[in-house]
C-alpha positions in Angstrom: 114.1 173.6 -88.2 110.6 171.4 -87.6 107.0 171.2 -89.1 104.1 169.2 -88.6 103.3 166.1 -91.3 99.6 166.7 -92.7 99.4 163.5 -94.3 101.3 160.8 -95.9 104.5 162.7 -96.8 107.5 162.0 -96.2 109.5 164.1 -98.3 109.7 168.1 -98.0 111.4 170.9 -100.0 113.1 173.7 -98.2 113.1 177.5 -99.4 115.3 180.4 -98.0 116.8 183.4 -97.1 117.2 186.6 -95.6 114.3 187.7 -94.1 111.8 189.6 -96.5 113.3 187.6 -99.2 110.9 186.7 -101.9 110.1 183.1 -101.6 111.5 181.1 -104.6 114.4 183.5 -105.1 116.3 182.2 -102.0 118.0 178.9 -101.4 115.7 176.0 -102.3 117.1 172.2 -100.6 115.0 169.3 -102.3 113.7 166.1 -101.3 114.5 166.4 -97.4 113.5 163.1 -95.4 114.7 164.7 -92.0 111.7 165.9 -89.9 113.4 168.4 -88.2 116.0 169.3 -90.2 119.3 171.7 -89.6 120.6 173.9 -91.6 124.1 174.1 -92.3 126.7 177.2 -93.0 124.0 180.2 -91.8 125.6 183.3 -90.9 124.9 184.2 -87.5 123.3 187.1 -86.4 121.0 187.3 -89.7 117.5 186.6 -89.5 116.0 184.1 -92.1 112.4 183.0 -93.6 112.5 179.5 -94.5 109.3 178.1 -96.3 108.3 174.0 -96.5 106.6 172.4 -99.4 105.5 168.6 -98.8 106.1 165.9 -101.8 102.9 163.9 -101.9 103.8 161.3 -104.6 103.8 163.0 -107.8 102.3 165.9 -106.1 103.4 168.6 -104.6 101.6 171.1 -101.7 102.0 174.4 -101.5 104.6 176.3 -100.3 103.5 177.2 -96.3 105.4 179.9 -94.3 107.5 181.9 -93.6 108.9 180.7 -90.4 111.7 183.0 -89.5 114.4 182.1 -87.0 117.9 183.6 -86.6 121.5 181.6 -85.6 121.7 183.7 -82.3 125.6 182.2 -80.8 128.8 181.5 -82.8 130.7 179.0 -81.1 134.3 181.1 -80.4 133.0 184.2 -81.5 133.9 185.9 -78.0 133.3 189.3 -79.1 130.3 188.9 -81.1 131.5 190.5 -84.3 130.3 186.8 -86.4 133.4 185.8 -87.1 135.5 183.6 -85.1 139.5 185.1 -85.2 142.4 185.6 -83.1 140.7 188.5 -81.6 138.2 186.6 -79.8 141.2 184.8 -78.5 142.5 188.2 -77.0 138.8 188.7 -76.1 138.6 185.1 -73.7 142.6 186.1 -72.5 141.2 188.9 -71.3 137.9 188.0 -69.8 139.9 185.1 -67.8 142.5 187.8 -66.5 139.6 189.7 -65.2 139.6 192.6 -67.7 136.1 192.7 -68.1 136.2 193.2 -72.2 133.1 194.7 -73.9 131.3 193.0 -75.9 131.3 190.1 -74.9 129.3 187.1 -75.5 129.6 184.6 -73.0 127.3 181.5 -74.6 129.9 182.0 -77.4 133.3 181.8 -75.4 132.2 178.6 -73.5 133.3 176.6 -76.6 133.5 173.5 -74.5 129.8 174.3 -73.0 130.8 173.6 -69.2 129.8 176.5 -68.0 133.2 178.7 -67.5 135.5 180.5 -69.9 139.2 178.9 -69.3 141.7 178.4 -71.4 140.4 174.9 -72.6 138.0 177.3 -74.5 141.2 179.1 -75.8 142.4 176.2 -77.5 139.2 174.9 -78.2 138.6 178.5 -80.2 142.6 178.0 -81.4 141.1 174.6 -82.9 137.7 176.7 -84.7 140.0 179.1 -86.4 142.6 176.1 -87.3 139.5 174.2 -88.9 138.9 177.3 -91.3 135.9 178.3 -89.0 133.7 175.1 -88.5 
């Protein structure tokens, strides 16, 4: 997420939650110094709203937003169900064997980003699973 500075501020607060949440009732990240900011640990296929507040010395700006965004891919999630598990490995193998599995998320299945789905992506998915889905 990126925003335009409106003055001399060098830190911000971010508040976010599923689209439609009440601002202030979400997850607040305080004293963010990176712009743009990269969220971690968000669930794929869910739409989020986010608000930003500038820290101006001892003063706080009003919250700006919402900005709506979603995570549309999950590396290794070949069957598009929002989790990476052995079913994704089966889906990839079926794709490699030209059995045309459905659903199939090509962008998620191409784990190593080389433009093709092959045994290297299956190994990459196994590594994702063994690392706890991270």
